[in-house]
N, C-alpha and C positions, 0 to 999 in steps of 0.2 A: 246367615239368617237375616231376612228383611224384617225390620221392626217398624210398626206404625202405631203411634199414639196420637189421638186427637182429643184435645181438651181433657186429657187424663183418663178417659174411659175407653173400654174396649170397643173396637169398631167391628160390628158383626155384618160382614158382607159375604156374598156367595163364595168368594175365593179365599176368605180368611177365617181361621178358627180362633177361638179363645184359648190362650195358652195358660195353663194352671200348673204351678210347681207344687208337687205333692211329695212330702217327706214321710217315710215309714220309720218309726222309732220303736224300740223295744230291746229287751235283753238279747244277747247272742243265743241262737238256737231256737227262737220262737217261730221261725219260718218266714222272716221278712222277705228274703230273696226269693223263696219259693212262692210266696204270694205274688210278688212282682212278676216273676217269670210265668206263672200260671195265667195271670191276667193278660200279659203282653203276648206271649207265644203259645199259651195253652200247653206248657211243658212242665213236668215235675221230675226232679232228680232226687230219689230217695237217699242217695249217698253223697249229696252236695256238702261242701265245706262252708265254714263261716266266711262272711264277707270280710275282706281286709281293706280298710279305707272306705271309699265311697264310690258308687257307680249309679248310673241312671239309664233308663229306657223311656222311649216315647210311645204313646199309643193314642189314637183318636177314639172318642166315644161320643155317641149321640144321646142327649138327654132332652126330652121335651122339645124336640125339633131343632135344638141347638147343637152344633158340633164343637167339641172341646178336645184340645190336644193336651193330654196329661204328660208332664215331664216328671217321672216318678224316680225319686232318689232313695236308694237303699243305703243305709249307713251302718257301719260296724257297731254292734252292740256292746263290745267289750270296752271297759274303762280305758285301757291303754291306747285306744284309738280316738279318744275324745277330742284331741287337738285336730284330728283330721276331719271329723264330722261336723263340729260346731260351726265352722265358717259357712256351711251350706244351709243353715237354718234361716238366715235372713232372706227375706223376699219370698218365703213360702206362702202359698195360698191355702193349703190343706195339710193337716197332719194326722196320720194314722198311728194311734198309740196301740201297740200290738203286744199281746201276751199269749202264752200257750195255756189252754185250759187244764193241762195236766202238770202245770208248773206254778205253784202258788207264789214262789218267790218272784217270778216274772210279773205276776199280777200286782204284788205289793210294790214293785218298782215302777208301776205306771205313774205314781205321783212324782217320783224323781225325774222321769222322762218328760213329763208335762212341765215341771218347773224349769228344767234345763232348756227346753224348747222356748218357753216364754221369755227367759232371760236372754238367750243368744239370738233369738229372732227379734228381740226388741219389741215384744208385745206386752203391753201393760197388764199386770195382774188384775183380773176382774173384767178386762175388756173382752168383748165377744170375738171368738175365733172359731173357725170350723174344724174342731177336733172330731174324730170318730174313733171309738174304742173297738178294737177287733180282737175277739177271742178265737185264736187259731187252734188247729189240731182237734176239732170236734170228732174226727174219725177215730180217736183213741178209744171211745166208748165210755159208758158211765162208770165202769169199774175202775178206770184209771184217772178219772176226772178229779181234780183237786179244787176247782173253782166253779161254783154253780152259777148258772146264768142269772138268777135272781140277785145274787151277791154282786155280780158285775154291773147289773142294771142299777142297783142301789148306789154303787160308787159313781156311776155316770150321773145319776140324779143329784148327788151331793156336790158334784163339781160343775153345776150349771146346766144340767139336762143334756149331757153329751150324747150324741148318737152312738148306738151300739149294734154290733152284728157279730154273729159267730160263723166261722169259716173253716174250711179244710182245703189247704193248697193241694193235698194229696189226691183227693177225689173231686176237687173243684167246687165243693159246696159253698155257695154264696160269695165266691170270689168276685165275679162280675158285679154282683149286687152290692158288695162293699164299696167298690170304687164309684158305682153309680150313686149310691146313697151319699157318699162323701161330696160328690159334685152337686147333688141336689141341695145338700145342706149349705154348701158355699153359695149357691145361687139364691137361696132363701135369705141368707144373711145379708148378701149384697143388696137384695131388694128391700129388706127391712131397714138397713142403715142408710140406703140411698146416698152413698158417698162416692166420690170419685175413685175409680180403681187405679192403683199405682203400678199395675203389671203391664204386660205387653200383649200385642197380638202378633201372630207369626204368619208370614206369607208362605204357605205350604208348597207353593209352586217352586220355591227355591230351597226346599228342605227335604231330605229323604224322609219317608214315612216312619222309619224306625232308626234310632240313633243311640249308640252307646258311647259314653264319654271315653276319650283316650287320655286327656291330660289330667283327669281327676281320679284315675284309678291307681291304687298302690300296686306295686309289682306283686304278682302271685295272687291277685284278687280272684275269688271264686264265689259262686252263689252260696247263700246260707241255707 
């Protein structure tokens, strides 16, 4: 991978894309891997297993005329894999806090996931960071829903006006929109803060369009 940083900011040229590291967090079983795979390859596996360890995929996305390469990290939601996932928080540009609308416990745990990320990513509590809250599995229907959209939006407002979107990896509802909204939120925050960006630009002429990590996968890893 060719890396080019000039005066600490991204260089947006015709042959270079802005590289953003995106981490998807949430309890096991909320559909993090399904969201990633639906977004990257438009694939959904109803019988997928929990992620074991950490994996990532890349995908290009165009927002407002700018091309971004999203390096999307899917982390195991189970507590026993905490030591594997936390090293990957540092250097993240965007964090998707994910819960399932038919699982109230996963919604309650959003606070834990947010706090864990802020600590291990070395982000100061109260500092602006582009979180987006994703309520997945809206395809379950109103009868099985345990968390109302208004309740989730109220939680987002209480935690600094976080972005919120409801998705279904199963039927692709708002999946593309969730990642687009996340990038737009990052761009607005960067413009408002007007601070040097500490990330990287990637020369895509020297990188395959889609890449799955080999060194960072635990043996037997499967999509969640």
